[in-house]
Every structure is written in structure tokens, then in C-alpha cells.
C-alpha positions in Angstrom: 5.9 0.8 -13.7 3.0 3.1 -14.3 0.4 3.7 -11.7 -2.8 5.8 -11.8 -4.9 7.1 -9.0 -8.7 6.9 -8.9 -10.4 9.3 -6.5 -14.1 8.6 -7.2 -16.1 8.4 -3.9 -12.8 8.3 -2.0 -13.5 11.2 0.4 -13.8 10.5 4.1 -16.0 13.2 5.7 -15.4 13.6 9.4 -16.4 16.0 12.2 -13.7 17.6 14.3 -13.9 20.4 16.8 -14.2 24.0 15.6 -10.9 24.8 17.3 -9.0 22.1 15.4 -10.8 22.9 12.1 -10.1 26.6 12.3 -6.4 26.1 13.3 -5.6 24.5 10.0 -3.7 26.8 7.6 -4.5 26.2 3.9 -2.9 27.5 0.7 0.7 28.0 -0.4 0.9 31.7 0.4 -0.8 31.4 3.8 1.4 28.4 4.8 4.7 30.1 3.7 3.7 33.2 5.6 2.9 31.1 8.7 6.2 29.3 8.6 8.1 32.5 8.0 6.4 34.2 10.9 7.2 31.2 13.1 10.8 31.3 12.1 11.1 35.0 12.9 9.3 34.7 16.2 10.9 31.5 17.5 13.3 31.9 20.4 15.6 29.3 18.9 16.4 27.3 15.8 13.7 25.8 13.6 13.7 22.4 11.9 11.9 21.6 8.6 12.0 17.8 8.4 10.1 15.5 6.0 9.7 12.5 3.7 11.3 12.0 0.3 9.7 13.9 -2.6 8.9 17.1 -0.6 9.8 20.2 -2.7 12.1 21.7 -0.1 13.9 23.8 -2.8 10.7 25.5 -3.9 9.5 26.1 -0.3 12.9 27.4 0.8 13.0 29.8 -2.2 9.9 31.5 -0.9 10.8 31.4 2.7 14.2 33.1 2.0 12.3 36.1 0.4 10.5 36.6 3.7 13.3 35.7 6.1 16.3 37.7 4.7 18.3 37.7 7.9 17.8 34.0 8.6 20.5 31.4 8.0 19.2 28.3 6.2 21.3 25.2 6.7 20.7 22.1 4.6 20.8 19.0 6.7 22.8 17.4 3.9 25.8 19.2 5.4 26.0 16.6 8.2 25.9 13.5 6.0 28.8 11.2 5.2 30.3 11.3 1.7 28.3 9.5 -0.9 30.8 6.7 -1.4 30.4 5.8 2.3 26.6 6.0 2.1 26.6 3.7 -0.9 28.9 1.3 1.0 26.4 1.3 3.9 23.5 0.6 1.6 25.1 -2.4 -0.2 23.9 -4.8 2.5 20.3 -3.9 1.8 20.4 -3.4 -1.9 22.0 -6.9 -2.3 22.9 -8.7 -5.6 19.4 -10.1 -6.1 18.0 -8.4 -9.2 14.4 -8.4 -7.9 14.6 -8.0 -4.1 16.7 -6.6 -1.3 17.1 -7.0 2.5 15.1 -4.7 4.8 17.0 -2.2 6.9 14.9 -2.7 9.9 17.5 -1.6 12.5 18.9 1.4 10.6 18.3 5.1 11.4 19.2 8.2 9.6 22.0 9.0 12.0 23.9 6.0 10.5 24.4 8.2 7.4 25.8 11.2 9.3 29.3 12.3 10.5 29.4 12.7 14.3 31.8 15.6 14.0 29.5 17.4 11.5 26.6 16.8 13.9 28.6 18.3 16.7 29.5 21.4 14.6 25.9 21.9 13.6 24.7 21.9 17.2 27.1 24.7 18.0 25.5 26.8 15.3 21.9 26.3 16.3 20.1 29.3 17.8 17.6 32.0 17.0 17.5 32.9 13.3 18.7 29.5 12.1 16.7 27.0 10.1 17.8 23.4 9.3 15.9 21.8 6.5 15.7 18.5 4.7 15.3 14.7 5.3 16.3 14.0 8.9 16.6 17.7 10.0 15.1 16.7 13.4 16.7 13.3 14.1 16.9 12.4 17.8 20.5 13.6 18.0 19.4 17.1 17.0 15.8 17.4 18.1 16.4 19.0 21.6 18.3 21.9 20.0 15.2 23.2 18.2 12.5 25.6 19.4 10.1 24.5 16.6 9.8 21.5 14.4 7.8 21.1 11.2 7.2 17.7 9.5 6.5 17.9 5.8 4.7 14.7 4.6 4.2 13.2 1.1 1.8 10.4 -0.1 3.5 7.4 -1.7 2.3 7.5 -5.3 3.6 11.0 -6.3 6.9 10.0 -4.7 7.1 6.9 -6.9 6.3 8.9 -10.0 9.2 11.3 -9.1 11.5 8.3 -8.6 10.7 6.7 -11.9 11.1 10.0 -13.7 14.6 10.3 -12.2 13.7 13.4 -10.2 13.9 12.1 -6.7 16.6 13.7 -4.5 17.9 11.1 -1.9 19.8 11.6 1.4 22.9 13.7 1.4 22.3 15.3 -2.1 20.6 18.5 -3.4 20.1 17.1 -6.9 18.6 13.8 -8.3 21.0 10.9 -8.3 21.0 9.1 -11.7 22.3 5.9 -9.9 19.4 5.9 -7.5 17.4 2.6 -7.7 14.0 1.5 -6.5 15.6 -1.1 -4.3 17.6 1.6 -2.5 14.3 3.2 -1.6 12.2 0.2 -0.7 14.8 -1.8 1.2 16.9 1.0 2.9 15.8 4.6 2.6 12.1 3.8 3.3 12.9 2.4 6.7 15.2 5.3 7.6 12.5 7.7 6.7 9.8 5.6 8.4 11.5 5.3 11.8 12.4 9.0 11.7 8.7 9.8 11.0 7.7 7.5 13.8 10.0 9.4 16.1 9.0 12.9 15.1 5.3 12.5 14.6 4.8 12.4 18.4 7.1 15.4 19.0 6.5 17.8 16.1 4.9 21.2 16.5 3.3 21.3 13.1 2.4 18.7 10.4 2.5 19.9 6.8 0.7 18.2 4.0 3.3 18.8 1.2 2.0 16.5 -1.7 2.0 19.6 -3.9 3.8 22.9 -3.0 0.9 25.0 -4.4 -1.5 23.1 -2.1 0.3 23.2 1.3 -1.7 22.7 4.5 -0.4 23.1 8.0 -1.9 21.4 11.0 -0.8 22.2 14.5 0.1 19.1 16.4 -3.2 19.1 18.4 -5.3 19.4 15.3 -3.3 16.7 13.5 -3.8 14.3 16.4 -7.5 15.1 16.5 -7.9 14.3 12.8 -6.1 11.0 13.1 -8.0 10.0 16.3 -11.3 11.0 14.7 -10.6 9.0 11.5 -10.2 5.9 13.5 -13.8 6.3 14.7 -15.0 5.9 11.1 -14.7 3.3 8.3 -11.9 4.4 6.1 -11.9 4.7 2.3 -8.6 4.9 0.4 -7.6 6.4 -2.9 -7.3 3.5 -5.2 -4.4 2.9 -7.6 -4.6 1.1 -11.0 -1.8 -0.5 -13.0 -1.9 -1.6 -16.7 0.0 -4.8 -17.6 0.4 -7.7 -20.1 -2.8 -9.4 -18.8 -4.7 -6.1 -18.4 -8.4 -6.1 -19.2 -11.3 -3.7 -19.6 -14.1 -4.2 -17.1 -12.8 -1.1 -15.3 -14.3 1.1 -18.1 -17.8 0.2 -16.9 -17.1 1.6 -13.4 -14.3 4.1 -13.3 -13.0 6.9 -15.5 -9.2 6.9 -15.0 -7.6 9.3 -17.4 -4.6 7.8 -19.2 -5.4 4.2 -18.1 -5.7 2.0 -21.3 -5.9 -1.4 -19.7 -6.2 -2.6 -16.1 -4.2 -5.5 -14.8 -5.3 -4.8 -11.3 -6.3 -2.0 -8.9 -5.6 -1.8 -5.2 -8.7 -1.1 -3.1 -7.1 -1.0 0.4 -3.6 -1.4 1.8 -0.8 0.5 3.5 0.7 2.2 0.4 -2.4 4.1 -0.5 -3.5 7.6 0.6 -6.7 9.0 2.2 -8.7 12.1 1.5 -10.3 13.8 4.5 -13.0 16.4 4.4 -13.0 18.4 7.7 -15.5 21.0 6.4 -12.9 23.4 5.1 -12.3 24.8 1.6 -9.9 22.0 0.7 -9.6 18.3 1.6 -6.6 16.8 3.4 -4.5 14.2 1.6 -2.5 12.0 4.0 -0.8 8.6 3.7 -3.1 5.8 5.1 -0.3 4.5 7.3 -0.4 7.7 9.3 -3.4 6.0 11.1 -0.8 3.5 12.4 0.0 6.1 15.0 -2.6 4.3 17.0 -2.1 0.7 15.9 -4.2 -0.9 18.7 -7.2 1.1 17.6 -6.7 0.4 13.9 -5.5 -3.3 13.9 -6.3 -4.6 17.4 -3.7 -5.4 20.1 -2.7 -8.9 18.7 -1.7 -7.6 15.3 -0.1 -4.4 16.6 2.1 -6.4 19.0 2.8 -9.3 16.8 3.8 -7.2 13.7 5.0 -3.8 14.9 4.7 -1.0 12.3 3.0 -3.4 9.8 -0.5 -3.1 8.3 -0.6 -6.7 7.2 -3.7 -6.8 4.8 -4.3 -5.9 1.2 -7.4 -5.9 -1.1 -7.0 -5.9 -4.9 -9.3 -6.2 -7.9 -7.9 -8.2 -10.8 -9.6 -7.2 -14.0 -10.4 -10.0 -16.5 -13.1 -8.8 -18.9 -12.4 -8.9 -22.7 -15.1 -8.0 -25.2 -13.7 -10.5 -27.7 -12.3 -14.0 -27.1 -8.5 -14.0 -26.4 -5.9 -16.7 -26.1 -4.9 -17.8 -22.6 -1.4 -16.4 -23.2 -2.9 -12.9 -23.4 -5.4 -12.9 -20.6 -3.6 -15.0 -17.9 -1.3 -13.8 -15.2 2.2 -15.2 -15.1 2.5 -18.6 -13.5 4.0 -17.7 -10.1 4.2 -18.5 -6.4 4.7 -16.7 -3.1 7.0 -17.2 -0.2 6.2 -18.2 3.4 7.0 -16.1 6.5 10.1 -18.1 7.2 11.4 -17.6 3.7 10.9 -13.8 3.7 12.4 -13.4 7.2 15.5 -15.3 6.2 16.0 -13.9 2.7 14.5 -10.4 2.9 14.2 -9.5 6.6 10.4 -9.1 6.2 7.9 -9.9 9.0 5.4 -12.1 7.2 5.0 -14.1 4.0 2.6 -13.6 1.1 -0.7 -15.5 1.7 -3.3 -14.9 -1.0 -6.9 -15.7 -1.9 -8.8 -15.3 -5.1 -12.5 -14.6 -4.6 -14.4 -14.7 -7.9 -16.6 -11.6 -7.9 -17.7 -11.9 -11.6 -17.4 -14.8 -14.0 -17.7 -14.5 -17.8 -17.6 -17.1 -20.5 -14.4 -19.1 -20.1 -13.7 -17.9 -16.5 -10.7 -19.9 -15.2 -7.9 -20.0 -12.7 -4.5 -21.8 -13.0 -3.5 -23.5 -9.8 -1.3 -26.5 -9.1 -0.1 -29.1 -11.5 -1.8 -32.1 -13.1 -1.4 -35.3 -11.2 0.6 -36.9 -14.0 2.7 -33.9 -15.0 6.5 -34.4 -15.0 7.6 -31.5 -12.7 11.3 -31.9 -13.2 10.6 -31.5 -16.9 8.5 -28.5 -16.2 11.2 -26.8 -14.2 13.8 -27.6 -16.9 11.6 -26.0 -19.5 11.0 -22.9 -17.5 14.7 -22.4 -16.8 15.6 -23.0 -20.5 12.9 -20.5 -21.5 13.6 -17.8 -18.9 10.5 -16.2 -20.4 12.3 -15.6 -23.7 11.3 -18.9 -25.5 7.8 -20.1 -25.7 6.9 -23.3 -23.9 4.4 -24.7 -26.4 2.9 -27.3 -24.1 2.7 -25.4 -20.8 -1.0 -26.2 -20.5 0.0 -29.9 -20.1 1.6 -29.1 -16.8 -0.3 -26.3 -15.0 -3.7 -27.3 -13.8 -6.7 -25.3 -15.0 -10.0 -24.8 -13.0 -13.3 -23.4 -14.3 -14.4 -20.6 -12.1 -17.8 -19.3 -11.1 -19.1 -16.4 -9.0 -18.5 -17.0 -5.3 -15.6 -19.5 -5.8 -12.7 -19.0 -3.4 -9.2 -20.2 -4.1 -6.8 -20.4 -1.1 -3.3 -19.7 -2.2 -0.8 -20.5 0.7 2.9 -20.0 0.0 4.4 -22.4 -2.4 1.3 -22.8 -4.5 1.9 -22.2 -8.2 -1.0 -20.3 -9.7 -2.3 -17.4 -11.8 -5.6 -15.6 -12.6 -6.7 -17.1 -15.9 -8.8 -14.3 -17.2 -12.5 -13.9 -18.1 -13.3 -13.2 -14.4 -13.2 -10.4 -11.9 -11.0 -11.5 -9.0 -11.1 -9.9 -5.6 -7.8 -10.6 -4.0 -7.7 -10.5 -0.2 -4.1 -11.1 0.9 -1.4 -10.4 3.4 1.0 -7.5 2.9 4.4 -8.8 3.9 6.2 -5.4 4.1 6.1 -2.2 6.1 7.1 -0.5 2.9 4.2 -2.1 1.1 6.3 -4.2 -1.2 4.9 -7.5 -2.6 6.6 -10.9 -3.2 5.6 -12.8 -6.3 8.1 -15.2 -7.9 7.4 -15.6 -11.6 8.3 -18.9 -13.4 6.7 -18.4 -16.8 4.9 -15.4 -18.5 4.3 -17.0 -21.9 7.4 -15.2 -23.4 5.1 -12.3 -24.3 5.8 -8.6 -24.4 4.8 -6.5 -21.4 2.9 -3.3 -21.4 4.6 -0.1 -22.6 2.6 2.8 -21.1 4.3 5.5 -23.2 3.0 4.0 -26.5 -0.1 2.3 -24.8 0.8 -1.0 -26.5 2.0 -4.5 -25.5 5.5 -3.8 -26.9 7.6 -3.7 -23.7 10.3 -6.1 -22.8 9.1 -9.5 -21.5 8.9 -9.6 -17.7 11.8 -10.8 -15.7 11.4 -14.2 -13.9 12.6 -15.1 -10.4 13.2 -18.7 -11.2 15.5 -19.6 -8.3 13.2 -18.2 -5.7 10.1 -19.7 -7.5 11.4 -23.3 -7.6 13.0 -23.0 -4.2 9.6 -22.1 -2.5 7.3 -24.2 -4.8 5.6 -27.1 -3.1 4.7 -28.5 -6.5 1.1 -29.0 -5.4 -0.9 -31.4 -7.5 -4.4 -31.4 -8.8 -5.8 -33.6 -6.1 -4.4 -31.4 -3.3 -5.7 -28.2 -4.8 -9.2 -29.8 -5.3 -9.4 -31.1 -1.7 -7.7 -28.4 0.3 -7.6 -25.1 -1.7 -11.0 -24.8 -3.3 -12.7 -23.4 -0.3 -16.4 -23.9 0.6 -18.6 -21.5 2.6 -20.5 -22.5 5.7 -23.1 -20.3 7.4 -21.9 -19.1 10.8 -24.9 -16.8 11.6 -28.4 -16.6 10.2 -31.2 -14.1 10.9 -34.3 -13.2 8.9 -32.6 -10.0 7.7 -29.1 -11.3 6.9 -26.7 -14.1 7.2 -22.9 -14.5 7.4 -20.9 -17.3 5.9 -17.2 -18.2 6.3 -15.0 -20.1 3.8 -13.1 -23.1 4.8 -9.4 -22.7 5.3 -6.1 -24.4 5.9 -4.0 -24.0 9.0 -1.2 -21.9 7.4 -3.6 -19.2 6.2 -3.6 -16.5 8.8 -6.9 -14.8 7.9 -10.6 -15.6 7.4 -12.7 -14.8 4.3 -16.3 -14.1 5.2 -19.4 -12.7 3.5 -22.4 -10.7 4.8 -25.5 -11.5 2.6 -28.5 -9.2 3.1 -31.6 -7.8 1.5 -31.7 -4.4 3.2 -29.1 -4.5 5.9 -26.7 -6.7 7.8 -24.7 -6.5 10.9 -21.2 -7.5 12.1 -18.8 -6.7 15.0 -15.0 -6.1 15.1 -15.2 -7.1 18.8 -12.6 -4.4 19.5 -9.8 -6.7 18.2 -10.3 -7.5 14.5 -9.6 -5.0 11.7 -11.9 -5.7 8.8 -11.4 -4.9 5.1 -14.9 -5.0 3.6 -15.7 -4.8 -0.1 -19.2 -4.5 -1.7 -19.3 -7.4 -4.2 -23.1 -7.5 -5.0 -25.2 -4.3 -5.0 -24.8 -0.8 -6.2 -23.9 1.1 -3.0 -23.8 0.4 0.7 -23.6 2.6 3.8 -21.5 1.2 6.7 -22.0 2.8 10.1 -21.6 2.2 13.8 -24.5 0.6 15.4 -24.1 2.6 18.6 -23.1 5.9 16.9 -24.7 6.0 13.4 -23.1 9.4 12.7 -19.8 7.5 12.3 -20.2 6.0 8.8 -19.3 6.0 5.2 -20.7 5.0 1.8 -19.0 2.6 -0.6 -19.9 1.7 -4.2 -19.7 -1.7 -5.9 -16.1 -3.0 -5.8 -15.0 -0.4 -3.4 -13.5 -1.3 0.0 -13.5 0.3 3.4 -11.1 -0.5 6.3 -13.1 -1.0 9.5 -10.8 -0.2 12.5 -10.7 -2.8 15.2 -12.0 -0.3 17.7 -15.2 0.3 15.6 -17.2 -2.4 17.3 -20.7 -3.3 16.1 -21.6 -2.0 12.7 -24.4 -2.0 10.2 -24.1 -2.4 6.4 -27.2 -1.1 4.6 -28.2 -0.8 1.0 -31.2 0.8 -0.8 -33.3 -1.1 -3.2 -34.5 -4.6 -3.5 -32.6 -7.7 -4.2 -29.6 -9.6 -2.7 -26.5 -7.7 -1.5 -23.2 -9.2 -0.5 -20.2 -7.7 1.2 -17.0 -9.8 1.3 -14.5 -9.2 4.0 -11.1 -10.3 5.3 -10.0 -10.4 8.9 -7.2 -12.0 10.9 -7.9 -15.3 12.5 -6.3 -14.4 15.8 -7.3 -11.4 17.8 
């Protein structure tokens, strides 16, 4: 599952105090020296905790050269045997080939041996360092004089996992049996809740994405960076993924080395990272979800209380431009559907279902969207054909069942759970959706992908195995919505909700089950809006070259985005201005929750 990062115009430049700025230690040698000095000077034991993917082995090798009299104890020594850990994880990995069951109540201590914990406590004192995932769990935290937390952004970790290099709990070498479901449905939550615990108590935060680029922030400086970020609109490092419907409009906007086609790119969401310029020699690179340390400020009280730990919104761009005419079977997404909140809670222990929208940002000749079924389609026959095919045999008459809609710029398709659909190509789609998972996982149930080959990123060709279907889930959740229902309910229309001589705002119609609003700000030079202290906005520039977004009351708190770039506007931001240079119409499209 290849992913590529795009960092163009992704830097968030902020102003922090000179004290905080100057307290940050940058560079591998400086950081190793700082940690070593702290170990030697500490009056008790030191913990080096962190997220998966941190190069503890490399860091420890250098520390041991400077701390020759120190005892380094791997926290793996307190874990249960692997056979017991695997037994514990079975409940969350499940037999479902595509999904698991979230370990929302688990903690790292569940994987440890109480007697080994007791023995470790008796050994802790000056000149002792415990290192590894969970080194400072609540059961051990009070026995340390210093705690460091080493953090990792999510994309490099995934690359490590897919390459078979990830070292999981209890081991000091990669586990060839380790599977992505084990991470997303069990280990992610154990790591997440440990980080949630330690981030408030740590002495030092360490950016450890690359060992050769370590950065250490004292707790006070780290907190100031996070609090300050929430005063600004936030840009994220985008990710791109090739795929069997991948297209080529991206080449006109972004240079992404290695990317040979673009099925979609994520503009904003919880799994991305952020770059922060604090006016030092290097930028900070942190997970976006670190801003969830202050969820009320980021999301508003309603969302933070209703969905604890969850950033529930995503923005994606589905590429659909082809220089030459292509068949629908090449340029279309799979026919698929999404689950409701009740379904994901029951089946996957997730907090919210997948609610989607397609906003058509660009339309080319033949722009179209697949949604619903024709009024006279035999849907029992359709299901039987999909099951017989299982995406290995071509369904020659599939277009007789799935309804096709011509698209134009500004069209909005509402896609509540149970609506069979797929981007049909020849269009640029801005997807504004819910994110159902704290771990950032997505729930799409495929029923038919035209029995085509998928993308092989090693050869850069469409020669991979056909995608797997989720037929039981798909037909279980499908509401088999017909053409008339789609036309009347799901092809949304905009209505003006505010008009001034400088700008106006419109809002698209909706249906009750959709939890968010899609709105647009249209302006010649500048427009205004307000988060009201309770609505987090994700705003994307969909018409225009660039735009500056800044606080109306404090204009120094601002950022600049390009066409098809998004910014997350924290709920605490209040009244803001979006302003563009040059003549002509500009449009910014945004998503926000209905309740606040």
C-alpha cells in the first residue's frame, strides 16, 4: 500500500517565546549529549518511552558510549511471553480479512507480567535507564526521576511496517508474523493511551522521526508550541496514493518524486503530520493528532465530549484527469458503500460511521459519478453477480445496474451510509467526510472493481492482484437506493445563507443522517467567517491561486494556502478573513459539524 508525502507549502510558521525557542535542542549529537548528561545527573532512574518505529537501538548504541557505567534495561523484559500476547490480541485481530475490533479499553500493562514489573521496580535507581515502548506506563512512572517521550509521525512508521522492519511490543527484532490489523486494531490503541497518559507528565518530548534529526523539547516548550499552534490555521503534510483508478491532474500542481499516478491525496485528517517553523535552524515535524492535547480548542466542546480522542473529519482530493479517453473500467473507483455509526460500533468498536460527500471541484469531458441503482434494476440479480464474480470475473452488464450521473463544477453528492457509489472519473473530487477511527482507519466495503488488476508500485504498472471485496459487509449495509431517491435527496443544492457586497456564503442542502455541513465562501478580494468558538472548520481553496487565512482580531495569526490545499481552523479561532490577490472570483469550500 504505497504512500507518498508532499510537503509543498506545508510549513506552519509560528511565534513562540525566546525562552521556549532557545530551550529546544536540535541535531543528533546535541540531543544524544543532552540525554546522556541528564542520565548521569539524574538523582534516580530515567525512562525513555515512545511510539512504534523509534530507532531505540541506534539511540541506545550512542548513549552507551557516553554512559559506560549506566545499566540500560529494555522494557521488553517485563512483557509476557509472545504466545500469551498473541492470545490477548486475537479478540482484536478477528477472523475478518479486512477489519478488526478496536481495543479501546486495553492498556500496555495488559501485556506485562506483574512479577516482572515488581522485580523491575526493585532495580530502579540512579544510574538505571529503562527504554522502549511503555517504559513509563502508570505502574512504573512514579519510580523515575526523568521521563523522555520519543515520538514518530505515522507515515514513516507505516513504511517500516510494510517493509517488515517494525519491531512490536515485547521483541527486539521485527516479527515476520506482524500484520497491519495488529497495529491498527490493537497496538495503536495501547500506544495511544500510553501517550495520552505520559504527554502530560513527561519531562522532555523528543521528535524522533529520523535519528539523525533528533530534536528535544522541554515539557514547557513543547506545551507552548502546541498551544501556539492552536492560535493559527493549521496546514498538514499531504499524502498521495496511486491505485487502479489513479489519474494525472496532480502533475500540474505537485512534484511528488516516485508518484506515477494519483488515485487520491489526503489534504487534512488525523493521520497526517505537521511541519512547524519556530525560527530555529530546523523545522519541527509532529503528528497532527498531538494538537488533540487540547481537544476543546481544536474541535469545540461538543465534539471533544461526544467523541473523546477522535478527530472526526477528513478532506481528500480524488484525481480524475486523463489526457486521453479511457473506459469507465479504468477511471472509475470500485462500486462500494460505507457503514453507519451503529454498524461500526457493533462490528468494529469504532465511535462513528463513514459519512461522505463528493464536491466536484473540476469537471472535464465525460465527468460522471456512479451512485445508486436504476429504478428498474434487478438488485437480487446484481448481488448474485457480484458474489459470483468476487472481482475475479467480469460483469459485462454492470452499467445496467449502477446509476450514472453527469457531473459539473459545484455539484455536491451526499453519500450517507448504505449508498452504493463510486467516483466515475474525468473530474476532480474534493471529498469531505467523517473519519470513523481514532487510528485514522477508513471503512469502504467494495462490491465490484471491474475484475481489473490493481497498481503495482514496484513496477509502476497496473499489474497487481485484483482488489479484495468485502461482499458480506457491503450487501449487509447497502440500502439499495434507487435513482429517484438519489436525485431527490442526495444531489444537494446550495442556498445563500449570507450575502454582502464583498462576499457571500452558501450552504448545501443535506439529509438528517449527515452530521456535517458543506459550505462555500465566494469572494472577489476577501471574505469572512466565524468558528464561533465551537466549530472546527476544514477549509480548502477550490477557486483561485492562493489565499491567506488570518484572524480578524489578531491578523498575525494566519497562514497561506494554495489551490486545492486545505487548512484546519481550530474551533477557538473565532472570526477570520480569507483574502486573495488578483481579480476574479475565488471560492473556499469548507466542512464543519452541524452541532456545536
